[in-house]
C-alpha positions in Angstrom: -25.0 -10.2 20.9 -22.6 -12.7 20.4 -23.2 -14.3 17.0 -20.8 -17.1 16.7 -17.2 -18.2 18.0 -14.3 -18.5 15.6 -11.6 -20.9 16.9 -8.5 -22.7 14.9 -5.9 -23.5 17.1 -5.9 -24.7 20.8 -5.0 -21.3 23.1 -4.7 -19.2 19.9 -3.7 -15.6 20.0 -5.0 -13.1 17.2 -2.9 -10.2 16.5 -4.5 -8.6 13.6 -7.8 -8.9 11.4 -9.7 -7.4 8.8 -12.8 -7.9 6.7 -12.6 -8.0 2.7 -14.4 -5.1 1.1 -17.2 -7.3 0.4 -17.9 -8.1 4.2 -18.0 -11.9 3.4 -14.4 -12.9 4.5 -12.4 -12.3 7.6 -8.6 -12.5 7.4 -7.0 -13.1 11.1 -3.1 -13.3 11.7 -2.3 -15.3 14.7 0.7 -15.9 17.1 2.1 -18.5 15.3 2.9 -17.3 12.0 -0.4 -18.0 10.4 -3.0 -16.2 7.9 -6.7 -17.6 8.7 -9.6 -17.0 6.5 -13.0 -17.5 7.5 -16.3 -17.3 5.3 -18.7 -15.0 7.5 -21.4 -14.5 5.0 -23.6 -16.1 7.5 -22.1 -14.9 10.8 -23.7 -17.2 12.5 -22.4 -20.1 10.9 -18.7 -19.2 9.8 -17.1 -21.6 7.9 -13.1 -22.3 7.4 -11.7 -21.4 4.6 -8.0 -21.7 4.1 -4.7 -21.5 6.7 -1.8 -19.6 5.1 1.5 -20.5 6.1 4.1 -17.7 5.3 5.8 -15.9 8.0 7.8 -17.3 10.7 6.7 -15.1 13.3 3.6 -13.2 14.4 1.1 -12.0 11.7 0.8 -8.3 13.4 -0.9 -6.8 10.1 -3.3 -7.9 7.2 -5.1 -5.8 4.4 -7.4 -6.7 1.7 -6.8 -4.9 -1.7 -9.7 -2.8 -2.9 -11.1 -5.7 -5.5 -10.8 -8.1 -2.8 -8.3 -10.3 -4.9 -4.9 -9.6 -3.1 -4.2 -9.9 0.8 -1.2 -8.5 2.2 0.1 -9.8 5.8 2.6 -8.4 7.7 4.7 -10.0 10.5 7.2 -9.7 13.5 9.6 -11.3 11.4 9.9 -8.1 9.4 8.6 -9.1 6.3 5.4 -8.8 4.4 3.6 -11.2 2.1 1.2 -10.7 -0.9 -1.3 -13.4 -1.6 -3.5 -13.9 -4.6 -6.8 -14.7 -2.6 -8.6 -15.0 -5.8 -9.6 -18.6 -4.7 -10.1 -18.5 -0.9 -10.1 -22.1 -0.7 -6.6 -22.2 -2.3 -4.7 -19.0 -2.0 -1.2 -18.4 -3.5 1.6 -16.6 -2.1 3.0 -14.2 -4.8 5.9 -12.8 -3.3 7.8 -11.7 -0.1 8.8 -8.1 0.6 12.0 -7.4 2.4 13.0 -4.0 3.8 11.9 -3.7 7.3 14.3 -3.9 10.2 11.3 -4.6 13.0 8.0 -6.1 13.3 5.7 -4.8 10.4 2.7 -3.3 12.2 0.6 -1.9 9.6 -0.3 -2.4 5.9 -2.4 -0.6 3.4 -3.3 -0.7 -0.4 -4.0 2.3 -2.6 -7.5 1.9 -3.9 -6.1 1.3 -7.4 -3.9 -1.7 -6.1 -0.5 -0.2 -7.4 0.8 0.7 -4.3 1.3 -1.1 -0.8 2.2 1.0 2.1 3.7 -0.7 5.1 5.1 0.4 8.6 7.0 -0.6 11.0 8.7 1.1 14.2 10.0 4.1 13.0 9.5 3.4 9.1 7.3 3.5 6.5 8.0 2.1 3.0 6.0 2.5 0.0 5.8 -0.2 -2.8 5.2 -0.4 -6.1 2.8 -3.6 -6.6 1.6 -3.4 -9.9 3.3 -6.5 -10.5 2.4 -8.1 -7.5 5.1 -11.1 -8.3 7.7 -8.8 -8.4 7.3 -5.5 -6.2 9.6 -3.0 -6.1 10.6 -0.3 -3.2 9.2 3.2 -4.2 10.5 5.2 -0.9 11.5 4.9 2.7 10.3 7.5 5.3 11.7 7.7 8.7 8.9 8.6 11.5 10.7 9.5 14.7 10.2 6.9 17.3 6.6 6.3 17.2 4.8 3.7 15.3 3.7 5.3 11.7 0.4 4.3 10.2 -1.3 5.4 6.8 -4.6 4.9 5.1 -5.7 6.0 1.7 -9.0 8.0 0.8 -11.7 5.9 -1.1 -10.5 7.6 -4.7 -6.7 6.9 -4.1 -5.9 10.5 -4.3 -5.2 11.5 -0.6 -3.2 9.5 1.8 -3.5 10.2 5.6 0.0 9.6 7.1 0.6 9.6 11.3 3.9 8.7 12.9 1.8 9.2 16.3 2.6 12.8 16.8 1.0 14.6 14.0 -1.0 13.7 11.0 -0.3 14.7 7.5 -2.8 14.2 4.6 -0.7 13.7 1.1 -2.2 14.7 -2.2 -1.4 11.5 -4.5 -3.3 13.0 -7.4 -0.4 13.4 -10.5 -2.7 15.8 -12.3 -2.8 17.8 -9.2 0.7 17.8 -8.9 1.2 19.1 -12.8 -1.0 21.7 -12.2 1.0 22.6 -8.9 4.0 22.8 -10.6 2.6 24.6 -13.8 1.6 27.4 -11.4 4.9 27.8 -9.4 7.0 27.7 -12.5 4.4 29.7 -14.7 6.1 28.8 -18.1 6.4 25.6 -20.5 9.8 23.9 -20.9 12.1 25.7 -23.4 13.1 23.0 -26.2 16.8 23.1 -25.3 15.5 22.2 -21.8 13.2 19.5 -23.4 16.2 18.0 -25.4 18.4 18.2 -21.9 16.0 16.5 -20.0 13.7 14.4 -22.3 16.0 13.8 -25.4 14.3 12.7 -28.4 10.4 12.8 -27.2 8.7 15.1 -29.7 8.3 18.4 -28.2 4.9 19.3 -26.4 3.4 22.1 -23.9 3.1 20.4 -20.4 1.4 23.9 -19.0 -1.2 24.2 -21.7 -2.2 27.8 -20.0 1.2 29.0 -20.8 2.9 29.6 -23.8 5.6 27.4 -25.4 8.8 28.0 -23.6 11.3 30.4 -25.3 15.2 29.8 -25.5 16.7 33.4 -24.2 20.1 33.8 -25.6 22.5 36.3 -24.1 24.5 38.5 -26.0 27.8 39.4 -24.2 
């Protein structure tokens, strides 16, 4: 059953869309490089909230953060824009992320809103967006010849990633990494190693289940 029809521009072409986490806002990315926000709390009578201008070409991907306060938009102009949508009627551009060399066809926030993953043909980039006004690039992953895509689990500890040919589940839980590392090396750092890698940081056990690391000196 059709509830309503949303339209802003004549002969508009919608390239991407997503709902806010509470389901009350619909974000649309169009052919003209605009992001359009609609209030769909009453789906039979949606109201236009705002039109955002930040891209030069089509908006090919849009995603809300888990708290609904931030929106990411990716474009055929190779850029990503982060928006503060706390005030849906007057969103503000926070920053523009540069790093892709092709259309950004997928964007996704981690559930804690500290990381953004973006994807274009052949490339996926991880961004630290803890400070959304000054994001930093964490890593770049080559994805062969397909369109990569990624999504985070609700608790943010697992990320599913695909390049179109295979799907990988990646562990993002730092505590899990620590436990795995301890089980691999089965010991703590020695005090010499600690001094070498951590300088004047006070020595402590990093693998609680094992004894403190002992320095072993060879006598020749």
